[in-house]
C-alpha positions, 0 to 999 in steps of 0.5 A: 914757742918758736917753730921748729922747737920741741918743748915740754908741757907738764900737767900736774893734774894727771901727772903726765909731761908731753913733748910739744913740736912746735911747727908754725907760729905767727905772733898773736895769730896762730900757733901750729903744734903736733903732740901725743896727748891722747896716743896720737900724733895730732896736730893742733891748730890755735887761731886768734883772731879780734872780735872788736877792740877789746875781744879776742875769739880764739878757736882750736882744731885737733887733727889727725884722730883715726875715723873709728869709735875710738878716735871719735871717743879720743877727740871728744875727750880733747874737746872737753881738755880744750874747753877747760883750758880755754876757761882757766885761760880766761879766768887768769888772764881777765882776773888773776885767778888760777883755776888749775890750783887745788887739782893736785895733792902738790897744790895743797 
């Protein structure tokens, strides 16, 4: 990902493609992008920080949600999605296991 680029991510488990507008990239430390994954133009900031020599702490902030009932519900849904993303990434990076396989008929 490079700042200023637009990339397209495909989510086969929900049958959707999304443009992702990359705003900032600081290699191995920070990624900032905007997208409309849940119907609002949200800004996502992913921070990677070394916790120790063998551990990286990741934090994800998705902002710009309307402060109403619907906005809160969408933000909570995205929290579940980001939790799944981080768990899948960890399983793949540490153990070579792709937890996303089998989520769509296309994977079978």
